[in-house]
C-alpha positions in Angstrom: 1.2 -5.2 11.4 1.7 -5.9 7.7 4.9 -4.2 6.4 7.4 -4.6 3.6 11.1 -3.9 4.2 13.6 -3.3 1.4 16.9 -4.3 2.8 20.4 -5.7 2.0 23.3 -5.2 2.4 22.8 -3.0 5.5 21.0 -5.8 7.3 20.7 -9.5 6.6 17.2 -11.1 6.6 18.2 -13.0 9.7 18.9 -9.7 11.5 15.4 -8.5 10.6 13.8 -11.7 11.6 15.3 -11.4 15.1 13.5 -8.2 15.8 10.4 -8.2 13.6 8.1 -10.2 11.4 8.2 -7.8 8.5 8.4 -9.2 5.0 11.9 -8.6 3.6 12.4 -7.7 -0.1 15.6 -7.0 -2.0 17.1 -3.5 -2.3 14.6 -1.2 -3.8 14.6 -0.2 -7.5 12.3 1.8 -9.6 8.8 0.5 -9.6 9.2 -1.6 -6.4 7.4 0.8 -4.1 4.5 1.0 -6.5 4.2 -2.8 -6.6 4.5 -3.1 -2.8 1.9 -0.4 -2.3 -0.6 -2.3 -4.5 -0.8 -4.9 -1.7 -1.9 -2.2 0.8 0.5 -2.9 3.7 0.3 -0.7 6.8 3.9 0.5 6.2 6.8 0.3 3.8 10.4 0.7 5.1 13.2 1.6 2.7 16.7 0.8 3.9 18.8 -0.2 0.9 18.3 0.5 -2.8 20.1 0.4 -6.1 22.3 3.3 -7.1 23.5 1.7 -10.3 22.8 -1.4 -12.3 19.0 -0.7 -12.1 17.0 2.5 -12.1 16.8 4.0 -8.6 13.5 4.2 -6.8 11.4 7.1 -8.1 10.3 9.9 -5.7 6.9 9.9 -7.4 6.1 6.3 -6.5 6.9 7.0 -2.8 4.6 10.0 -3.0 1.9 7.8 -4.5 2.2 5.3 -1.7 1.9 8.1 0.9 -1.2 9.4 -1.0 -2.7 5.9 -0.6 -2.6 6.2 3.2 0.5 4.0 3.6 3.3 5.0 6.0 6.6 5.1 4.2 9.8 5.1 6.3 13.4 5.6 5.2 16.7 5.1 6.9 20.4 4.2 6.7 21.1 4.2 2.9 18.8 4.9 0.0 16.0 5.2 2.5 17.7 8.0 4.3 18.3 9.9 1.0 14.7 9.7 -0.1 13.4 10.5 3.4 15.6 13.6 3.5 14.1 14.7 0.1 10.5 13.8 0.9 10.1 14.4 4.6 8.1 17.6 3.9 5.6 15.4 2.1 5.1 12.9 4.9 7.9 10.3 4.4 9.2 9.4 7.8 13.0 9.5 8.2 14.8 7.8 11.1 18.4 7.9 12.3 21.5 10.1 12.2 22.2 9.6 8.5 18.8 10.8 7.6 19.1 13.8 9.9 22.5 14.7 8.4 21.1 14.6 4.9 18.0 16.5 5.9 20.1 19.2 7.7 22.7 19.6 4.9 25.6 18.1 6.8 25.8 15.5 4.1 25.0 16.0 0.5 26.5 13.3 -1.8 24.9 10.0 -2.6 28.2 8.3 -2.4 28.2 8.8 1.4 26.0 5.7 1.8 26.9 3.8 -1.4 28.6 0.4 -1.2 29.5 -2.4 -3.5 27.9 -5.7 -2.6 27.5 -9.3 -3.7 24.5 -10.8 -5.4 21.3 -12.0 -3.7 22.7 -15.5 -3.2 25.3 -14.1 -0.8 22.7 -12.0 1.1 24.0 -8.9 -0.7 27.2 -9.2 1.3 28.9 -5.8 1.4 32.4 -5.6 -0.1 33.2 -2.0 0.7 32.8 0.4 3.7 30.2 3.2 3.4 31.6 6.7 4.0 29.0 7.4 6.7 30.4 4.5 8.7 34.0 5.7 8.2 33.1 9.2 9.4 31.3 7.9 12.5 34.1 5.5 13.3 36.9 8.1 12.9 34.9 10.6 15.1 34.7 8.0 17.9 38.4 7.2 17.5 39.3 10.8 18.0 36.9 11.2 21.0 38.5 8.1 22.6 42.0 9.4 22.1 43.0 6.8 19.5 43.5 9.5 16.8 44.4 13.1 16.8 42.2 15.6 15.0 44.7 16.1 12.1 44.9 12.3 11.5 41.2 11.9 11.7 40.6 14.6 9.0 43.4 13.3 6.8 41.9 9.8 6.8 38.4 11.3 6.1 39.6 13.4 3.2 41.4 10.4 1.7 38.4 8.1 2.1 36.2 10.7 0.5 38.6 11.0 -2.5 38.3 7.3 -3.3 35.6 5.9 -5.6 33.1 4.3 -3.2 33.8 0.6 -4.2 37.4 1.1 -3.2 36.7 2.3 0.4 37.8 -0.1 3.1 39.6 0.0 6.4 42.5 -2.1 4.9 42.9 0.6 2.2 42.9 3.4 4.7 45.3 1.7 7.1 47.7 1.1 4.1 47.6 4.8 3.3 48.0 6.0 6.8 51.8 6.5 6.7 51.6 8.5 3.5 48.8 10.6 5.1 51.1 11.7 8.0 50.1 9.2 10.7 52.9 7.8 12.8 53.4 4.1 13.2 52.2 4.1 16.8 49.0 6.0 15.9 48.3 3.7 12.9 48.9 0.6 15.0 46.6 1.9 17.7 43.8 2.5 15.2 44.2 -1.0 13.7 44.0 -2.7 17.1 41.0 -0.5 18.2 38.9 -1.0 15.0 37.6 -4.6 15.6 35.7 -3.5 18.7 35.5 0.3 18.2 34.2 0.7 14.7 30.7 2.1 14.2 28.2 0.6 11.7 26.0 3.7 11.6 23.9 2.3 8.7 23.0 -0.8 10.8 22.2 1.3 13.9 19.9 3.6 11.9 18.2 0.6 10.1 17.4 -1.1 13.4 16.1 2.2 14.8 13.8 2.5 11.8 12.4 -1.0 12.3 11.8 -0.2 16.0 9.9 3.0 15.0 7.8 1.0 12.6 6.9 -1.5 15.3 5.8 1.3 17.6 3.0 2.2 15.2 -0.4 1.5 16.7 -2.2 -1.6 15.4 -5.4 0.2 14.7 -5.2 3.8 13.6 -6.5 6.3 11.1 -4.5 6.0 7.8 -2.1 9.0 7.4 -3.6 11.8 5.3 -1.0 13.5 3.1 -0.6 17.2 3.1 -0.4 17.3 -0.7 -2.4 16.4 -3.7 -0.9 13.7 -5.9 -0.6 14.9 -9.5 -1.2 12.3 -12.3 1.4 13.3 -14.8 2.1 11.9 -18.3 5.2 10.0 -17.0 3.3 8.6 -14.0 0.4 7.4 -16.3 3.0 5.6 -18.4 4.4 3.8 -15.4 0.9 3.2 -13.9 -0.4 1.7 -17.2 2.6 -0.6 -17.5 3.0 -1.4 -13.8 3.1 -5.0 -12.8 1.8 -5.8 -9.3 3.8 -8.9 -8.5 7.3 -9.0 -6.9 10.2 -10.8 -8.5 10.3 -14.6 -9.0 10.7 -16.5 -5.8 9.2 -13.9 -3.4 7.0 -15.8 -1.0 4.2 -13.3 -0.7 3.2 -14.0 -4.3 3.0 -17.8 -4.4 -0.5 -18.3 -3.1 -1.9 -15.3 -5.0 -0.4 -16.4 -8.2 -2.0 -19.8 -7.9 -5.4 -18.2 -7.1 -5.2 -16.1 -10.2 -4.3 -19.1 -12.3 -7.4 -20.9 -11.0 -9.6 -17.9 -11.9 -8.2 -17.8 -15.4 -9.0 -21.5 -15.9 -12.7 -20.8 -15.1 -13.0 -19.2 -18.5 -13.0 -15.8 -20.1 -16.3 -14.5 -18.7 -15.3 -15.1 -15.0 -11.9 -13.5 -15.6 -13.3 -10.6 -17.4 -15.8 -9.9 -14.6 -13.0 -9.9 -12.0 -10.8 -7.7 -14.2 -13.6 -5.2 -14.6 -14.3 -5.1 -10.9 -10.6 -4.7 -10.1 -10.3 -1.9 -12.6 -13.3 -0.2 -11.0 -11.6 -0.5 -7.6 -8.3 0.8 -8.8 -9.6 3.9 -10.7 -12.5 4.7 -8.3 -10.1 4.5 -5.3 -7.8 7.0 -6.9 -10.6 9.3 -7.9 -12.2 9.1 -4.4 -8.9 10.1 -2.8 -8.4 12.9 -5.3 -11.9 14.2 -4.2 -11.0 13.8 -0.6 -13.7 11.2 0.1 -12.0 9.6 3.1 -14.1 7.3 5.3 -14.7 8.1 9.0 -14.1 5.6 11.8 -17.9 5.4 12.1 -18.3 4.6 8.3 -15.7 1.9 8.6 -17.5 0.3 11.5 -20.8 0.4 9.7 -19.2 -1.2 6.6 -17.7 -4.0 8.7 -21.2 -4.6 10.2 -22.7 -4.9 6.8 -19.9 -7.2 5.6 -20.4 -9.5 8.5 -24.2 -9.6 7.9 -23.7 -10.2 4.2 -21.3 -13.1 4.8 -23.0 -14.5 7.9 -20.0 -13.7 10.1 -21.9 -13.2 13.3 -19.4 -14.5 15.8 -15.8 -13.3 16.4 -14.6 -16.9 15.7 -16.4 -16.8 12.3 -14.8 -13.5 11.4 -11.3 -14.7 12.4 -11.7 -17.9 10.4 -12.8 -15.8 7.3 -9.8 -13.5 7.7 -7.4 -16.5 7.9 -8.9 -18.1 4.8 -8.7 -14.9 2.9 -5.2 -14.1 4.0 -6.3 -10.8 5.6 -4.8 -9.2 8.7 -6.7 -6.6 10.9 -4.8 -3.9 9.0 -5.5 -5.2 5.6 -9.2 -5.7 6.4 -9.4 -2.1 7.5 -7.8 -1.0 4.3 -10.2 -3.2 2.3 -13.2 -1.7 4.1 -11.8 1.8 3.5 -11.5 1.1 -0.3 -15.1 -0.1 -0.3 -16.3 3.0 1.6 -14.5 5.2 -0.9 -16.0 3.4 -3.8 -19.5 3.6 -2.4 -19.1 7.3 -1.5 -17.9 8.0 -5.1 -21.0 6.2 -6.4 -23.2 8.4 -4.2 -21.8 11.6 -5.5 -21.6 10.4 -9.1 -24.9 8.6 -9.4 -26.6 10.9 -11.9 -23.5 10.8 -14.1 -23.3 7.0 -13.9 -26.8 6.3 -15.2 -26.0 6.7 -19.0 -23.0 4.4 -18.5 -25.1 1.8 -16.6 -27.4 1.7 -19.6 -24.4 1.1 -21.9 -23.3 -1.7 -19.6 -26.8 -3.3 -20.0 -26.5 -3.0 -23.8 -23.2 -4.7 -23.9 -24.4 -7.4 -21.5 -27.4 -8.1 -23.8 -30.0 -7.4 -21.1 -31.1 -3.9 -22.1 -34.0 -5.0 -24.4 -35.5 -7.4 -21.9 -35.4 -4.9 -19.1 -36.9 -2.2 -21.4 -39.7 -4.6 -22.3 -40.4 -5.3 -18.6 -40.5 -1.5 -17.8 -43.0 -1.0 -20.7 -45.3 -3.7 -19.4 -45.3 -2.1 -16.0 -46.3 1.2 -17.5 -49.2 -0.6 -19.3 -50.3 -2.3 -16.1 -50.3 1.0 -14.2 -52.2 2.7 -17.0 -54.9 0.0 -17.0 -55.2 0.0 -13.2 -57.1 2.4 -10.9 -54.6 1.6 -8.1 -52.2 4.4 -7.1 -48.8 2.6 -6.9 -47.3 5.5 -4.9 -49.5 4.7 -1.9 -48.0 1.2 -1.8 -50.5 -0.4 0.7 -49.3 -3.1 3.0 -45.6 -2.1 2.8 -44.2 -4.6 5.4 -46.0 -7.5 3.7 -44.9 -6.1 0.2 -41.3 -5.9 1.3 -41.4 -9.5 2.8 -42.9 -10.7 -0.5 -40.1 -9.1 -2.5 -37.2 -10.3 -0.5 -38.3 -13.7 0.6 -40.4 -14.8 -2.4 -38.8 -13.0 -5.3 -35.2 -12.9 -4.2 -35.2 -15.8 -1.8 -33.2 -14.0 0.9 -33.7 -12.4 4.3 -35.0 -8.9 4.4 -32.2 -6.4 5.4 -32.4 -4.8 8.8 -32.0 -1.3 7.3 -34.4 -1.1 4.4 -33.8 2.6 3.8 -30.0 2.1 3.4 -30.7 -0.9 1.1 -33.0 1.2 -1.1 -30.5 4.1 -1.3 -27.7 1.7 -2.2 -29.8 0.6 -5.1 -30.1 4.2 -6.3 -33.7 4.9 -5.1 -34.2 8.4 -3.8 -35.8 7.0 -0.7 -38.2 4.4 0.8 -41.3 5.9 -1.0 -39.7 5.4 -4.4 -38.5 1.9 -3.5 -42.0 0.9 -2.2 -43.6 2.3 -5.4 -41.3 0.1 -7.5 -42.1 -2.9 -5.3 -45.8 -2.3 -5.8 -45.4 -2.2 -9.6 -43.4 -5.4 -9.5 -46.2 -7.1 -7.5 -48.9 -5.8 -9.9 -47.0 -7.1 -12.9 -46.5 -10.5 -11.3 -50.2 -10.7 -10.5 -51.2 -9.8 -14.1 -48.7 -12.4 -15.4 -50.3 -15.0 -13.1 -53.8 -14.2 -14.4 -52.6 -14.6 -18.0 
């Protein structure tokens, strides 16, 4: 399963690699979920995120990812906070910390905040999160290491400290002033190395396990809300960059491919940009209209794709997936996008026709196509043949596909005709008859 995980300092990348093959990214900041969702993973997991030094992850981008059919999980730290706030909208919270924020047991962001080192150190934590202190002191009391009064005194003192200053050394040093006897303080100090609880780590691992339990092939989640395109979202959307930061491995191959495309010249790049923009905007509009593909539609689209690309064997399909860096999940999402685009075309066809004509004008082909249409009208006016009867349809269709287009005739002619915008087979066959009549006249001239 393809998934991105925003993590550090709660877990190190080696910790994640031991239990999953998810792609690890640095602690999440504003815009990162939007960028990750652009790559259509099956899931995104948020563990750690920036509270200061960079804008925090925006609720709106998480909602956007959910609206795109991506499962978004949260746990342990920033992920638990956002999941507690957004679980009514479909974000999946995991773990005790999430539950405590959701249920109002905890309210303050500083409960999970820590100070940590830079990326070069693996975001090594340099302070103790309050949620870990609470869980550890509760266990110490339950195991008879601390009395209730001492536990609450230590909790209150830890909470009073600015979060970067929280550590067990600081708490032990303050124990005597807080009313703990020397024996109780010494018992706590000797118990801590094996008794302390890393609640954030436990919750983070629980979230990774929950993500791994997701079925490999499933219907994308359907949000119970309608995503609203606000002015602020449009500003971010228009300026959003889709790549991760420098050095992130998922981008290396893609960056090289885009560079090769640019070197093919302006026309090739412009065509790709136009197609990408169409996918982007059409996909958003299709989702807004509720045009979600069924499992049957996805299977039919996969069958068409395999026919179009000649992927008739399973081995051929697997090789194509490997060469195009697609997993089963990402292929399903690609097919879903194509189904939405085609469904949107179907419901918008009449509205599209004036814009299609404008595209022809800009491409410089309007005049030549208009001339060909006029010549067909003249041929029909001079002929006593009723083009609508289209005699010899099988032969006519074979002539068109094999002689005119140089390709094999599709198995489903009616679907092909409708995809071209014809009302049905009768209209398609009539157009083929006129094409043949014009060709025959041209040959005589």
